[in-house]
ROSE-4610 file (N, C-alpha, C; in Angstrom, 1 decimal, always signed):
// ROSE-4610
residu = [X/X/X/X/X/X/X/X/X/X/X/X/X/X/X/X/X/X/X/X/X/X/X/X/X/X/X/X/X/X/X/X/X/X/X/X/X/X/X/X/X/X/X/X/X/X/X/X/X/X/X/X/X/X/X/X/X/X/X/X/X/X/X/X/X/X/X/X/X/X/X/X/X/X/X/X/X/X/X/X/X/X/X/X/X/X/X/X/X/X/X/X/X/X/X/X/X/X/X/X/X/X/X/X/X/X/X/X/X/X/X/X/X/X/X/X/X/X/X/X/X/X/X/X/X/X/X/X/X/X/X/X/X/X/X/X/X/X/X/X/X/X/X/X/X/X/X/X/X/X/X/X/X/X/X/X/X/X/X/X/X/X/X/X/X/X/X/X/X/X/X/X/X/X/X/X/X/X/X/X/X/X/X/X/X/X/X/X/X/X/X/X/X/X/X/X/X/X/X/X/X/X/X/X/X/X/X/X/X/X/X/X/X/X/X/X/X/X/X/X/X/X/X/X/X/X/X/X/X/X/X/X/X/X/X/X/X/X/X/X/X/X/X/X/X/X/X/X/X/X/X/X/X/X/X/X/X/X/X/X/X/X/X/X/X/X/X/X/X/X/X/X/X/X/X/X/X/X/X/X/X/X/X/X/X/X/X/X/X/X/X/X/X/X/X/X/X/X/X/X/X/X/X/X/X/X/X/X/X/X/X/X/X/X/X/X/X/X/X/X/X/X/X/X/X/X/X/X/X/X/X/X/X/X/X/X/X/X/X/X/X/X/X/X/X/X/X/X/X/X/X/X/X/X/X/X/X/X/X/X/X/X/X/X/X/X/X/X/X/X/X/X/X/X/X/X/X/X/X/X/X/X/X/X/X/X/X/X/X/X/X/X/X/X/X/X/X/X/X/X/X/X/X/X/X/X/X/X/X/X/X/X/X/X/X/X/X/X/X/X/X/X/X/X/X/X/X/X/X/X/X/X/X/X/X/X/X/X/X/X/X/X/X/X/X/X/X/X/X/X/X/X/X/X/X/X/X/X/X/X/X/X/X/X/X/X/X/X/X/X/X/X/X/X/X/X/X/X/X/X/X/X/X/X/X/X/X/X/X/X/X/X/X/X/X/X/X/X/X/X/X/X/X/X/X/X/X/X/X/X/X/X/X/X/X/X/X/X/X/X/X/X/X/X/X/X/X/X/X/X/X/X/X/X/X/X/X/X/X/X/X/X/X/X/X/X/X/X/X/X/X/X/X/X/X/X/X/X/X/X/X/X/X/X/X/X/X/X/X/X/X/X/X/X/X/X/X/X/X/X/X/X/X/X/X/X/X/X/X/X/X/X/X/X/X/X/X/X/X/X/X/X/X/X/X/X/X/X/X/X/X/X/X/X/X/X/X/X/X/X/X/X/X/X/X/X/X/X/X/X/X/X/X/X/X/X/X/X/X/X/X/X/X/X/X/X/X/X]
num = [1/1/1/2/2/2/3/3/3/4/4/4/5/5/5/6/6/6/7/7/7/8/8/8/9/9/9/10/10/10/11/11/11/12/12/12/13/13/13/14/14/14/15/15/15/16/16/16/17/17/17/18/18/18/19/19/19/20/20/20/21/21/21/22/22/22/23/23/23/24/24/24/25/25/25/26/26/26/27/27/27/28/28/28/29/29/29/30/30/30/31/31/31/32/32/32/33/33/33/34/34/34/35/35/35/36/36/36/37/37/37/38/38/38/39/39/39/40/40/40/41/41/41/42/42/42/43/43/43/44/44/44/45/45/45/46/46/46/47/47/47/48/48/48/49/49/49/50/50/50/51/51/51/52/52/52/53/53/53/54/54/54/55/55/55/56/56/56/57/57/57/58/58/58/59/59/59/60/60/60/61/61/61/62/62/62/63/63/63/64/64/64/65/65/65/66/66/66/67/67/67/68/68/68/69/69/69/70/70/70/71/71/71/72/72/72/73/73/73/74/74/74/75/75/75/76/76/76/77/77/77/78/78/78/79/79/79/80/80/80/81/81/81/82/82/82/83/83/83/84/84/84/85/85/85/86/86/86/87/87/87/88/88/88/89/89/89/90/90/90/91/91/91/92/92/92/93/93/93/94/94/94/95/95/95/96/96/96/97/97/97/98/98/98/99/99/99/100/100/100/101/101/101/102/102/102/103/103/103/104/104/104/105/105/105/106/106/106/107/107/107/108/108/108/109/109/109/110/110/110/111/111/111/112/112/112/113/113/113/114/114/114/115/115/115/116/116/116/117/117/117/118/118/118/119/119/119/120/120/120/121/121/121/122/122/122/123/123/123/124/124/124/125/125/125/126/126/126/127/127/127/128/128/128/129/129/129/130/130/130/131/131/131/132/132/132/133/133/133/134/134/134/135/135/135/136/136/136/137/137/137/138/138/138/139/139/139/140/140/140/141/141/141/142/142/142/143/143/143/144/144/144/145/145/145/146/146/146/147/147/147/148/148/148/149/149/149/150/150/150/151/151/151/152/152/152/153/153/153/154/154/154/155/155/155/156/156/156/157/157/157/158/158/158/159/159/159/160/160/160/161/161/161/162/162/162/163/163/163/164/164/164/165/165/165/166/166/166/167/167/167/168/168/168/169/169/169/170/170/170/171/171/171/172/172/172/173/173/173/174/174/174/175/175/175/176/176/176/177/177/177/178/178/178/179/179/179/180/180/180/181/181/181/182/182/182/183/183/183/184/184/184/185/185/185/186/186/186/187/187/187/188/188/188/189/189/189/190/190/190/191/191/191/192/192/192/193/193/193/194/194/194/195/195/195/196/196/196/197/197/197/198/198/198/199/199/199/200/200/200/201/201/201/202/202/202/203/203/203/204/204/204/205/205/205/206/206/206/207/207/207/208/208/208/209/209/209/210/210/210/211/211/211/212/212/212/213/213/213/214/214/214/215/215/215/216/216/216]
x = [+61.1/+62.2/+62.3/+62.6/+62.7/+63.8/+64.2/+65.2/+64.6/+65.0/+64.6/+65.8/+65.5/+66.5/+65.9/+66.7/+66.2/+67.1/+66.5/+67.2/+67.0/+68.0/+67.9/+67.8/+66.8/+66.6/+65.2/+65.0/+63.6/+63.4/+62.2/+62.0/+62.2/+61.7/+61.9/+63.3/+64.2/+65.7/+66.4/+66.1/+66.8/+66.3/+65.0/+64.5/+65.1/+65.2/+65.9/+67.3/+68.0/+69.4/+69.4/+68.4/+68.3/+68.0/+67.1/+66.9/+68.2/+69.0/+70.3/+71.2/+71.3/+72.1/+71.7/+70.4/+69.9/+69.7/+69.8/+69.5/+68.1/+67.2/+65.8/+65.0/+64.1/+63.2/+61.9/+61.5/+60.3/+60.5/+59.8/+59.7/+58.2/+57.8/+56.4/+56.2/+55.2/+54.9/+53.4/+52.9/+51.4/+51.1/+49.8/+49.4/+49.4/+49.6/+49.8/+48.5/+47.4/+46.2/+46.1/+47.1/+47.1/+46.0/+45.6/+44.6/+45.2/+44.4/+44.8/+45.7/+45.4/+46.2/+47.6/+47.6/+48.9/+49.8/+49.2/+50.0/+50.5/+49.7/+50.1/+51.3/+51.4/+52.4/+53.7/+53.6/+54.8/+55.0/+54.1/+54.3/+54.0/+54.1/+53.7/+54.9/+55.4/+56.4/+56.0/+54.8/+54.4/+54.4/+53.9/+53.9/+55.3/+56.2/+57.5/+58.2/+58.0/+58.6/+58.0/+56.7/+56.0/+56.4/+57.0/+57.4/+58.5/+59.4/+60.5/+60.9/+60.1/+60.4/+61.8/+62.5/+63.8/+63.7/+62.6/+62.3/+60.8/+60.4/+58.9/+58.4/+57.3/+56.8/+55.4/+55.1/+53.7/+53.3/+52.1/+51.6/+50.3/+50.3/+49.1/+48.0/+46.8/+45.6/+45.0/+44.4/+43.9/+42.9/+42.1/+41.1/+41.7/+43.0/+43.6/+43.2/+43.5/+43.1/+42.3/+41.2/+40.4/+41.0/+42.0/+42.7/+41.8/+40.9/+40.0/+38.7/+38.5/+37.2/+37.3/+37.9/+38.0/+38.6/+39.8/+40.4/+40.5/+40.4/+40.5/+41.5/+42.3/+43.3/+43.2/+43.8/+43.8/+45.2/+45.4/+46.6/+46.3/+46.8/+46.6/+47.7/+47.4/+48.4/+48.3/+49.4/+49.4/+50.3/+50.6/+51.3/+52.8/+53.3/+54.8/+55.5/+56.8/+57.6/+57.3/+57.1/+56.8/+55.5/+54.5/+53.2/+53.3/+54.2/+54.5/+55.0/+56.0/+56.5/+55.5/+54.6/+53.5/+52.6/+52.3/+51.3/+51.9/+53.2/+53.8/+53.8/+54.1/+54.1/+52.7/+51.7/+50.3/+49.8/+50.2/+49.8/+50.5/+51.7/+52.4/+51.7/+51.3/+50.6/+49.3/+48.5/+47.2/+47.3/+48.3/+48.4/+48.7/+49.5/+49.8/+48.7/+47.8/+46.6/+45.3/+45.4/+44.2/+43.2/+43.7/+42.8/+42.6/+41.5/+41.2/+42.0/+42.3/+43.1/+42.4/+42.0/+41.4/+42.6/+42.6/+43.6/+42.9/+43.3/+42.6/+43.5/+42.8/+43.5/+42.4/+42.9/+42.0/+42.2/+41.2/+41.3/+41.0/+41.9/+41.7/+41.2/+40.7/+40.1/+41.2/+40.8/+41.8/+42.8/+42.5/+43.5/+44.6/+44.4/+45.4/+46.6/+47.8/+49.1/+49.9/+49.2/+49.9/+50.1/+49.6/+49.7/+51.1/+51.7/+53.1/+53.1/+51.9/+51.9/+52.3/+53.2/+53.7/+52.6/+52.5/+51.5/+50.1/+49.8/+48.5/+48.1/+49.1/+48.9/+48.5/+48.9/+48.6/+47.4/+46.7/+45.5/+44.3/+43.4/+42.2/+41.1/+40.8/+39.6/+38.4/+37.3/+36.2/+35.5/+35.5/+34.9/+35.6/+35.2/+35.9/+35.6/+34.5/+34.2/+35.2/+35.7/+36.7/+38.0/+38.4/+39.6/+39.5/+38.3/+38.2/+38.3/+37.7/+37.9/+39.4/+40.1/+41.5/+42.3/+41.9/+42.6/+42.3/+41.1/+40.7/+41.7/+41.9/+42.8/+44.2/+44.6/+46.0/+46.1/+45.1/+45.1/+45.2/+44.4/+44.5/+45.9/+46.5/+47.9/+48.9/+48.7/+49.6/+49.5/+48.3/+48.2/+48.6/+48.4/+48.9/+50.5/+51.2/+52.6/+53.0/+52.1/+52.4/+51.7/+51.3/+50.5/+51.1/+52.4/+53.1/+53.1/+53.2/+53.3/+51.9/+50.8/+49.5/+48.8/+49.6/+49.1/+48.5/+47.3/+46.7/+46.0/+45.9/+45.3/+44.0/+42.9/+41.7/+41.8/+41.8/+42.0/+40.7/+40.5/+39.3/+39.8/+39.4/+39.9/+38.9/+39.4/+38.6/+39.2/+38.5/+38.9/+37.9/+38.4/+37.5/+37.9/+37.0/+37.3/+37.2/+38.1/+38.1/+39.5/+39.8/+41.1/+41.7/+42.9/+43.4/+43.2/+43.7/+43.6/+42.2/+41.3/+39.9/+39.3/+39.4/+38.8/+39.4/+40.7/+41.3/+40.9/+40.9/+40.5/+39.0/+38.2/+36.7/+36.5/+37.2/+37.0/+37.4/+38.5/+39.0/+38.0/+37.3/+36.3/+35.0/+34.6/+33.3/+33.4/+34.6/+34.8/+35.3/+35.6/+36.1/+37.4/+38.3/+39.6/+40.3/+41.0/+41.9/+43.3/+43.7/+45.0/+45.1/+45.9/+46.1/+47.5/+47.9/+49.3/+49.5/+50.5/+50.8/+52.3/+52.7/+54.1/+54.4/+55.6/+56.0/+56.9/+56.8/+57.5/+58.9/+59.1/+60.4/+60.7/+59.7/+60.0/+60.6/+61.3/+61.9/+60.8/+61.2/+60.2/+59.6/+60.4/+59.9/+58.9/+59.2/+58.3/+57.0/+57.1/+55.9/+55.1/+55.7/+55.0/+54.3/+54.9/+54.4/+53.2/+53.4/+52.4/+51.6/+51.9/+51.1/+51.6/+51.0/+51.5/+50.3/+50.0/+48.9/+49.2/+50.5/+50.8/+50.6/+51.0/+50.9/+49.4/+48.6/+47.2/+46.6/+47.0/+46.4/+46.9/+48.1/+48.6/+47.7/+47.4/+46.6/+45.2/+44.6/+43.1/+42.7/+43.7/+43.3/+42.6/+41.5/+40.7/+41.2/+42.4/+42.9/+44.4/+45.0/+46.4/+47.0/+48.2/+48.9/+50.2/+50.5/+51.8/+52.4/+53.6/+54.2/+55.5/+55.7/+57.0/+57.9/+59.2/+60.1/+60.4/+60.9/+61.3/+62.4/+62.6/+63.6/+65.0]
y = [-76.4/-77.0/-76.5/-77.4/-77.0/-77.8/-77.2/-77.9/-77.9/-78.8/-78.8/-78.6/-78.0/-77.8/-78.0/-78.6/-78.7/-77.8/-76.8/-75.8/-76.0/-75.5/-75.7/-74.3/-74.1/-72.8/-72.3/-71.1/-70.5/-70.0/-70.3/-69.8/-68.3/-67.5/-66.1/-65.6/-66.5/-66.2/-66.7/-68.0/-68.7/-68.4/-68.0/-67.8/-66.5/-65.4/-64.2/-64.6/-65.4/-65.8/-66.6/-67.5/-68.2/-67.3/-66.3/-65.3/-64.6/-64.2/-63.6/-64.5/-65.8/-66.7/-67.0/-67.1/-67.4/-66.1/-64.9/-63.7/-63.8/-64.3/-64.6/-63.3/-63.4/-62.3/-62.4/-63.6/-63.9/-64.9/-64.7/-65.7/-66.0/-67.2/-67.6/-68.4/-68.0/-68.7/-68.8/-69.5/-69.6/-69.2/-69.0/-68.6/-69.9/-69.8/-71.0/-71.7/-70.9/-71.5/-71.7/-71.3/-71.4/-70.5/-70.8/-69.9/-68.6/-67.6/-66.3/-66.4/-67.2/-67.3/-67.9/-68.9/-69.5/-68.5/-67.7/-66.7/-65.6/-65.3/-64.2/-64.7/-66.0/-66.5/-66.8/-67.5/-67.9/-67.0/-66.1/-65.3/-66.0/-65.3/-65.9/-65.6/-66.6/-66.5/-65.5/-65.6/-64.7/-63.2/-63.0/-61.6/-61.1/-62.0/-61.5/-61.2/-62.0/-61.7/-60.5/-60.3/-59.1/-57.8/-57.8/-56.6/-56.0/-56.8/-56.2/-57.3/-57.5/-58.6/-58.5/-59.6/-59.7/-59.5/-59.8/-59.6/-59.6/-59.6/-59.7/-60.9/-60.7/-61.7/-62.1/-63.3/-63.8/-64.7/-64.3/-65.0/-65.7/-67.0/-67.6/-67.9/-67.5/-67.7/-69.1/-69.8/-71.1/-71.1/-70.0/-70.0/-69.9/-69.5/-69.5/-68.4/-68.5/-67.6/-68.3/-67.6/-68.2/-67.8/-68.5/-68.1/-68.1/-69.0/-69.2/-68.5/-67.7/-67.0/-65.5/-64.8/-63.4/-62.9/-63.2/-62.9/-61.3/-60.9/-59.5/-59.3/-58.3/-58.0/-56.5/-56.2/-54.9/-54.4/-53.1/-52.6/-51.4/-51.4/-50.3/-49.3/-48.0/-47.0/-45.9/-45.3/-44.1/-43.0/-43.2/-42.2/-42.1/-43.1/-43.1/-43.9/-43.9/-44.7/-46.2/-46.6/-48.0/-48.4/-47.6/-47.9/-47.8/-47.0/-47.0/-48.3/-48.9/-50.2/-51.2/-51.2/-52.2/-52.1/-50.9/-50.7/-51.2/-50.9/-51.4/-52.9/-53.6/-55.0/-55.6/-54.9/-55.4/-55.3/-54.2/-54.0/-55.1/-55.4/-56.5/-57.8/-58.1/-59.3/-59.4/-58.2/-58.2/-58.4/-57.8/-57.9/-59.4/-60.1/-61.5/-62.4/-62.1/-63.1/-62.5/-61.4/-60.7/-60.4/-59.8/-59.4/-57.9/-57.5/-56.1/-55.7/-54.4/-54.0/-52.9/-53.1/-52.1/-51.3/-50.0/-49.2/-48.5/-48.7/-48.2/-47.2/-46.1/-45.2/-45.0/-45.0/-44.8/-43.5/-42.7/-41.4/-41.6/-41.4/-41.5/-40.2/-40.2/-39.0/-37.9/-36.6/-35.5/-35.5/-36.2/-36.2/-37.2/-38.1/-39.1/-38.5/-38.8/-38.2/-39.0/-39.9/-40.9/-40.4/-39.3/-38.9/-38.4/-38.9/-38.4/-37.2/-36.6/-35.5/-34.2/-33.5/-32.2/-31.2/-30.5/-29.5/-29.9/-31.2/-31.7/-31.5/-31.7/-31.6/-30.1/-29.1/-27.7/-27.3/-28.1/-27.7/-27.9/-26.9/-26.9/-27.5/-28.8/-29.4/-29.4/-28.8/-28.7/-30.0/-30.9/-32.2/-33.2/-34.5/-35.6/-35.5/-34.9/-34.9/-34.1/-32.9/-32.1/-32.9/-33.6/-34.4/-35.6/-36.2/-37.2/-36.7/-35.5/-34.9/-34.6/-34.1/-33.8/-35.1/-36.2/-37.4/-38.1/-37.8/-38.3/-37.7/-36.4/-35.7/-36.2/-36.5/-37.0/-38.4/-39.2/-40.6/-40.5/-39.6/-39.4/-39.0/-38.1/-37.7/-38.8/-39.6/-40.8/-41.8/-42.0/-43.0/-42.4/-41.1/-40.5/-40.7/-40.6/-40.7/-42.1/-43.1/-44.5/-45.0/-44.1/-44.4/-45.5/-45.3/-46.3/-47.7/-47.8/-49.1/-49.7/-48.9/-49.4/-49.7/-49.6/-49.7/-51.2/-51.2/-52.5/-53.2/-52.5/-53.0/-52.2/-52.9/-52.3/-51.8/-50.5/-49.9/-49.4/-49.7/-49.2/-48.4/-47.2/-46.3/-46.2/-46.3/-46.2/-45.3/-44.4/-43.6/-43.9/-44.5/-44.9/-44.0/-44.0/-43.2/-44.2/-44.0/-44.8/-45.1/-46.3/-46.7/-47.7/-47.5/-48.3/-49.8/-50.4/-51.8/-52.3/-51.7/-52.2/-52.0/-50.8/-50.5/-51.4/-51.6/-52.4/-53.9/-54.4/-55.8/-56.0/-55.1/-55.2/-55.1/-54.2/-54.1/-55.4/-55.9/-57.2/-58.3/-58.3/-59.3/-59.1/-57.8/-57.5/-57.7/-57.4/-57.5/-58.9/-59.7/-61.1/-61.0/-60.2/-60.1/-61.4/-61.7/-62.9/-62.6/-61.4/-61.0/-59.5/-59.2/-57.8/-57.5/-56.4/-55.9/-54.7/-54.7/-53.7/-53.4/-52.2/-51.8/-51.7/-52.2/-52.1/-51.0/-50.4/-49.2/-49.5/-50.7/-51.0/-50.3/-49.9/-49.2/-50.1/-49.5/-50.3/-51.0/-52.0/-52.6/-51.7/-50.8/-49.8/-48.8/-48.4/-47.5/-48.2/-49.5/-50.3/-50.4/-50.6/-50.7/-49.4/-48.3/-47.0/-46.6/-46.6/-46.1/-47.1/-48.4/-49.4/-49.7/-50.7/-51.1/-51.5/-50.8/-51.2/-52.5/-52.7/-53.9/-55.1/-55.0/-56.1/-56.4/-55.4/-55.6/-56.3/-55.9/-56.6/-58.0/-58.3/-59.7/-60.6/-60.0/-60.7/-61.0/-60.1/-60.1/-60.3/-60.3/-60.3/-61.6/-61.5/-62.6/-63.2/-62.8/-63.3/-63.4/-63.9/-63.9/-62.5/-62.4/-61.1/-61.1/-60.0/-59.8/-58.5/-58.6/-57.5/-57.1/-55.9/-55.4/-55.0/-55.2/-54.8/-53.3/-52.8/-51.4/-51.1/-49.9/-49.5/-50.0]
z = [+35.5/+36.2/+37.6/+38.5/+39.9/+40.6/+41.8/+42.6/+44.0/+44.9/+46.2/+47.2/+48.3/+49.3/+50.7/+51.5/+52.9/+53.8/+54.4/+55.1/+56.6/+57.4/+58.8/+59.5/+60.3/+61.0/+60.9/+61.4/+61.3/+59.9/+59.3/+58.0/+57.8/+58.7/+58.6/+58.5/+59.0/+58.9/+57.7/+57.4/+56.3/+54.9/+54.8/+53.5/+52.9/+53.6/+53.1/+52.7/+53.4/+53.0/+51.7/+51.6/+50.3/+49.1/+49.3/+48.3/+47.9/+48.8/+48.5/+47.7/+48.2/+47.5/+46.1/+45.9/+44.5/+43.7/+44.3/+43.6/+43.1/+43.9/+43.4/+43.2/+42.2/+41.9/+42.7/+43.0/+43.8/+44.9/+46.0/+47.0/+47.2/+47.2/+47.4/+48.7/+49.4/+50.6/+50.8/+51.8/+52.0/+53.4/+53.7/+55.0/+55.8/+57.1/+58.0/+58.3/+58.5/+58.9/+60.4/+61.2/+62.6/+63.2/+64.4/+65.1/+65.5/+65.9/+66.2/+67.5/+68.5/+69.7/+69.4/+68.5/+68.1/+67.4/+66.5/+65.8/+66.7/+67.7/+68.7/+69.4/+69.8/+70.6/+69.8/+68.6/+67.9/+66.7/+66.3/+65.2/+63.9/+62.8/+61.5/+60.5/+59.8/+58.9/+57.8/+57.2/+56.2/+56.7/+57.9/+58.4/+58.6/+59.1/+59.3/+58.0/+57.0/+55.7/+55.1/+55.3/+54.7/+55.3/+56.5/+57.2/+56.4/+55.8/+55.0/+54.0/+52.9/+52.0/+51.3/+51.2/+50.6/+49.1/+48.5/+47.1/+46.9/+45.7/+45.5/+46.2/+47.0/+47.9/+47.5/+47.2/+47.0/+48.1/+48.7/+49.8/+49.3/+49.1/+48.5/+49.5/+49.1/+49.9/+49.5/+50.5/+50.2/+49.1/+48.9/+47.8/+46.4/+46.3/+45.0/+44.1/+42.8/+41.8/+40.7/+40.3/+39.3/+37.9/+37.5/+36.3/+35.0/+35.0/+33.7/+33.8/+34.8/+35.0/+35.2/+34.2/+34.3/+35.6/+35.9/+37.2/+37.3/+38.6/+38.9/+40.0/+39.9/+40.9/+41.3/+42.4/+42.9/+43.4/+43.5/+44.0/+44.9/+46.1/+47.0/+46.8/+46.7/+46.4/+47.4/+47.8/+48.6/+48.0/+46.7/+45.8/+46.1/+46.9/+47.1/+46.0/+46.0/+45.1/+45.2/+46.5/+46.8/+46.1/+46.1/+45.4/+43.9/+43.4/+42.0/+41.5/+42.3/+41.9/+42.0/+43.0/+43.1/+42.0/+41.5/+40.4/+39.1/+38.9/+37.7/+37.6/+38.8/+38.8/+38.7/+39.3/+39.2/+37.7/+37.0/+35.6/+34.8/+35.0/+34.2/+34.5/+35.7/+36.1/+35.4/+35.5/+34.9/+33.4/+32.7/+31.3/+30.9/+31.7/+31.4/+31.5/+32.5/+32.7/+32.2/+31.5/+30.9/+32.0/+33.0/+34.2/+34.2/+34.8/+35.1/+36.4/+36.5/+37.6/+38.3/+39.6/+40.4/+41.2/+41.0/+41.7/+42.8/+44.1/+45.3/+46.0/+46.4/+47.4/+48.5/+49.7/+50.9/+51.5/+51.6/+52.3/+53.7/+54.6/+56.0/+56.6/+57.8/+58.4/+58.4/+58.4/+58.3/+59.4/+60.6/+61.7/+61.5/+60.4/+60.2/+59.6/+60.0/+59.6/+58.7/+58.0/+57.1/+55.7/+55.3/+53.9/+53.6/+52.5/+52.2/+51.3/+51.0/+50.1/+50.7/+50.1/+50.7/+50.8/+51.9/+52.1/+52.5/+52.4/+52.7/+54.2/+55.0/+56.5/+56.8/+56.1/+56.4/+55.7/+54.9/+54.2/+55.1/+55.1/+55.9/+55.1/+55.3/+54.7/+55.6/+55.2/+56.1/+56.3/+55.3/+55.4/+54.6/+54.7/+54.0/+52.5/+52.1/+50.7/+49.9/+50.5/+49.9/+49.8/+50.8/+50.8/+49.8/+49.7/+48.7/+47.3/+47.0/+45.7/+45.4/+46.4/+46.2/+45.8/+46.5/+46.3/+45.0/+44.5/+43.1/+42.1/+42.3/+41.3/+41.5/+42.7/+42.9/+42.3/+42.4/+41.8/+40.3/+39.7/+38.3/+37.8/+38.6/+38.2/+38.4/+39.5/+39.8/+38.6/+38.1/+37.0/+35.7/+35.5/+34.3/+34.2/+35.3/+35.3/+34.9/+35.1/+34.8/+33.5/+32.7/+31.5/+30.6/+30.4/+29.5/+30.1/+31.5/+32.2/+32.2/+32.1/+32.2/+30.9/+29.8/+28.4/+28.3/+27.7/+27.4/+28.6/+29.8/+31.0/+31.3/+31.6/+32.0/+33.4/+33.6/+34.9/+35.5/+36.7/+37.4/+38.7/+38.8/+39.8/+41.0/+42.2/+43.4/+44.4/+45.0/+46.1/+47.2/+48.3/+49.4/+50.6/+51.6/+52.8/+54.0/+54.9/+56.1/+56.5/+57.1/+57.5/+56.5/+56.0/+54.9/+55.0/+56.1/+56.3/+56.1/+56.8/+56.8/+55.4/+54.8/+53.5/+52.4/+52.4/+51.3/+51.5/+52.7/+52.8/+52.6/+53.0/+52.7/+51.2/+50.5/+49.1/+48.4/+48.8/+48.2/+48.4/+49.5/+49.8/+49.0/+49.0/+48.3/+46.8/+46.3/+44.8/+44.4/+45.4/+45.2/+44.4/+44.8/+44.1/+44.2/+43.1/+43.1/+43.7/+43.6/+44.1/+44.4/+45.4/+45.8/+45.9/+45.3/+45.3/+46.2/+47.0/+48.0/+48.0/+48.0/+48.2/+49.7/+50.1/+51.5/+51.8/+53.0/+53.3/+53.9/+54.5/+55.0/+56.3/+57.1/+58.3/+59.3/+60.3/+61.4/+62.3/+63.0/+63.9/+64.9/+65.4/+66.4/+65.8/+64.6/+63.9/+63.6/+63.2/+62.9/+64.2/+65.3/+66.6/+67.0/+66.7/+67.1/+66.2/+64.9/+63.9/+63.3/+63.5/+62.9/+61.5/+60.8/+59.5/+58.7/+57.6/+56.7/+56.1/+55.7/+55.0/+55.9/+57.2/+58.1/+58.4/+58.5/+58.7/+57.5/+56.3/+55.1/+55.1/+55.5/+55.5/+56.4/+57.5/+58.5/+58.1/+57.3/+57.1/+55.6/+54.7/+53.3/+52.9/+52.1/+51.7/+50.4/+49.9/+48.6/+48.7/+47.6/+47.6/+47.5/+48.1/+48.2/+47.5/+46.9/+46.2/+46.7/+47.4/+48.0/+47.4/+47.1/+46.5/+47.7/+47.5/+48.6/+48.6/+49.7/+49.8/+48.7/+48.4/+47.4/+47.9]
């Protein structure tokens, strides 16, 4: 069953209002297909909505999802509450479509200040391999805490090194993922401008459909 509505205004403004009015659980949109210069000038509705989703947000990629050919999905995690919600949702999705779930964490260079883990910034890691080993243990603990939510789902764990946006999008392309789940942080526009946004970078470059969970 469906209903149609004709709304007046900018999509990035009126769609969140519609979500509130309907108390919607999901909002689905597609990528625009505009050129890079056009996006730079007028912006992208999907990118604007992804910055602070009003509810669970699905951004459909033109290549779609291979529903009948052993679909694979991924979820990027940074061990925050936001990535916990994304992982739970990804597991539910994977269970419903009988898909395997790749859980990804990206270890950034030691100078990167994006880790939310207490005490990590004060730890002296001599090389990236020590940091990767530490993060493998953290990922195991993260998934152990979600054991009941992951029941019945084939989980594949990956700890990559590099910069999150690049590594996650490259992984999704190399593995031909059908969908990628990411939790959003809900930072302010100024904070996003200063420190950058992994979510926004993924929205721009993802080679598959995206599913974003809103901030708490």
